[in-house]
C-alpha positions as CSV (number, residue, x, y, z in Angstrom):
1,X,87.8,6.1,-57.2
2,X,91.2,5.0,-55.8
3,X,92.9,7.6,-57.9
4,X,90.5,10.3,-56.7
5,X,91.1,9.3,-53.0
6,X,94.8,9.2,-53.5
7,X,94.7,12.7,-55.0
8,X,92.6,14.0,-52.1
9,X,95.0,12.6,-49.6
10,X,98.0,14.1,-51.4
11,X,96.3,17.5,-51.5
12,X,95.6,17.3,-47.9
13,X,99.2,16.4,-47.0
14,X,100.7,19.2,-49.1
15,X,98.2,21.9,-48.0
16,X,100.4,24.5,-46.3
17,X,97.8,27.2,-45.5
18,X,96.3,25.6,-42.4
19,X,97.4,24.2,-39.1
20,X,97.9,20.4,-39.5
21,X,95.5,19.7,-36.6
22,X,92.6,21.9,-37.6
23,X,92.6,21.4,-41.4
24,X,91.2,17.8,-41.4
25,X,88.4,18.8,-39.0
26,X,87.5,21.8,-41.1
27,X,87.6,19.6,-44.2
28,X,85.2,17.1,-42.7
29,X,82.9,19.8,-41.5
30,X,83.0,21.4,-44.9
31,X,82.2,18.1,-46.6
32,X,79.2,17.7,-44.2
33,X,78.0,21.2,-45.2
34,X,78.2,20.4,-48.8
35,X,76.3,17.1,-48.3
36,X,73.6,18.9,-46.3
37,X,73.2,21.5,-49.1
38,X,72.8,18.6,-51.6
39,X,70.3,16.8,-49.4
40,X,68.3,20.1,-49.0
41,X,68.4,20.6,-52.7
42,X,67.0,17.1,-53.3
43,X,64.4,17.5,-50.6
44,X,63.2,21.0,-51.8
45,X,62.9,19.8,-55.4
46,X,62.4,23.4,-56.4
47,X,62.7,24.7,-59.9
48,X,65.8,26.8,-60.7
49,X,67.2,26.3,-57.1
50,X,70.4,24.4,-58.2
51,X,72.7,27.5,-58.2
52,X,71.4,28.6,-54.8
53,X,72.3,25.3,-53.2
54,X,75.7,25.3,-54.9
55,X,76.4,28.7,-53.6
56,X,75.0,27.9,-50.1
57,X,77.0,24.6,-49.7
58,X,80.3,26.3,-50.8
59,X,79.6,29.4,-48.6
60,X,78.9,27.3,-45.5
61,X,81.9,25.0,-46.0
62,X,84.2,27.9,-46.7
63,X,83.1,29.6,-43.4
64,X,84.7,26.6,-41.6
65,X,88.2,27.7,-42.6
66,X,90.9,26.6,-45.0
67,X,90.0,22.9,-44.7
68,X,86.3,23.6,-45.4
69,X,87.1,25.8,-48.4
70,X,89.4,23.1,-49.7
71,X,86.7,20.4,-49.3
72,X,84.1,22.6,-51.0
73,X,86.5,23.2,-54.0
74,X,87.4,19.5,-54.3
75,X,83.8,18.3,-54.0
76,X,82.5,21.0,-56.4
77,X,85.2,20.3,-59.0
78,X,84.7,16.6,-58.8
79,X,80.9,16.9,-59.1
80,X,81.1,19.2,-62.1
81,X,83.8,17.0,-63.7
82,X,81.6,13.9,-63.3
83,X,78.5,15.8,-64.7
84,X,80.6,16.8,-67.7
85,X,81.7,13.2,-68.3
86,X,78.2,11.9,-68.0
87,X,76.8,14.3,-70.6
88,X,75.3,16.8,-68.2
89,X,77.7,19.6,-68.9
90,X,75.1,22.1,-70.1
91,X,75.3,24.4,-67.1
92,X,78.6,23.3,-65.6
93,X,80.2,26.8,-65.9
94,X,77.2,28.5,-64.3
95,X,77.4,26.0,-61.5
96,X,81.1,26.7,-61.0
97,X,80.3,30.4,-61.0
98,X,77.8,29.8,-58.1
99,X,80.4,27.6,-56.4
100,X,83.1,30.3,-56.5
101,X,80.6,32.9,-55.4
102,X,79.8,31.0,-52.3
103,X,83.4,30.1,-51.5
104,X,84.5,33.7,-51.8
105,X,81.9,34.8,-49.3
106,X,79.2,36.0,-51.6
107,X,75.6,35.8,-50.2
108,X,74.0,32.6,-51.5
109,X,70.7,34.4,-51.6
110,X,71.9,36.1,-54.8
111,X,70.9,32.8,-56.5
112,X,67.8,32.2,-54.4
113,X,64.8,31.4,-56.7
114,X,61.5,33.1,-56.0
115,X,59.2,31.2,-53.7
116,X,61.8,28.8,-52.2
117,X,60.6,28.0,-48.7
118,X,62.5,30.0,-45.9
119,X,63.6,26.8,-44.2
120,X,66.2,26.5,-47.0
């Protein structure tokens, strides 16, 4: 955990694409967006909705700016890495595809399962 935190801090420090004063705010907002998508996924508990929530969280975070995009990428990669280590790597590449789709501005509804309530 300390190594992951140190890596995140190092990446934040060397990030050159963003203004130093907006990047941390965007990153925090992007992390919040990712957490909200995860909470909604758990709350919805809808079959085959995983990819939709991956794409949605990444899309919303990336809309915040460079910091949000960075947070979405780091969180997505860390989550998929931990899933792979814990034996749940079955659909890791498909999840990463949905993550990239959302981060690159693709419509998350591309992955929306039939019947998922509109509030999500």
